[in-house]
Steps between C-alpha positions, in 0.01 A plus 500: 500500500359441847151478349599300191672220692173441685335417169774358275783253575780739398850350470672731247495874435616647167591869498601727214811670637538876465823665400549856621793690349661823618530782247783751492382846598145380581484556877122474519503169310794362699331568834248230406768241428579393857135465618424282196795270563437477874129452447530220249744303715271540801212373283699196386585415862134521601356287218778241547324407825218350291698304242790491257557833321586504127618827343442584135616801301261714298632375165446140616137574579455648151661193341259271687207717394611500136550123498134456593378769261356713781474878472538769765288810452654847512190631681639500853172613658283243323341256744575195289707182524738621228596807705554359849510120495657367182859530626410341834327218316796418274739504798274266698453276197878486452524359852213249499453442125205328337334787309542657158253782568303641797177310566343782701551874442230634729629734769381548856581852615547524878551837670491614864203702616606854590396598849489860618628495855300691758549874538316724740334669203541581133789737431282742303185644663168471320239773464455694822851420623396158634753220464334162448626172643755330280664161475503196730528133416163405646144560383216451749696225678620327180868507405525668162577260218321214677302262280132513588181347362214738422147365429475707178858558384650165599872470578659845530760674713456779752592856403441831676211612715277805533193560712500148643494337155781310323623513142552162336745418221530216251815289505639717217476810720196656329251649746164325493305700757562750779199445726519141623369439851756341735238254629448364147864394464641159589876493553674231296871577533754774555657621175755758381503428124290574194512271198383489140543267205624651176410382147755277330556732202689820433342842474419618851692766687563535871204588716567742786 
């Protein structure tokens, strides 16, 4: 929400409310009841700082979806609009109105870059009993994840380092090379995210 309000003039937030029920004799299930209730009320208090909060029940979301003839896929891991965004879209459209169907189903997947914090050495020794260096959030003076411009590979982000060379990654996280010279890189911006656009049709599964 902190990031979204910098881009969009948000005035209203629509949330599908969750209903957690206790079950007789189900101690393991019931232990999750209180955290869910406490957590959702904390969430509502936080988002209310950004605008008016509207709560909808699950059956109301389905009714809105059915009225517009929109389908929700049963493939929970599919990286498609119908799996993750259709309910959000109908709730937002209920609030602002003006559409009978989504005009854009393309998804932008944004995920944090995983950094391995510095350790004195790898936990498992390599051949000969020597433990190699492991971790750190810097590579040859560059903060890992930073966006850099390379004369051959263009805009990439900084990965790990070995032997005075740096590995470079595309914005999707795929490694492009592992032997870039530090002097060939021009720092553009610090960065802690990787992004990728997904096709606007069903049929793709989750990529690790």
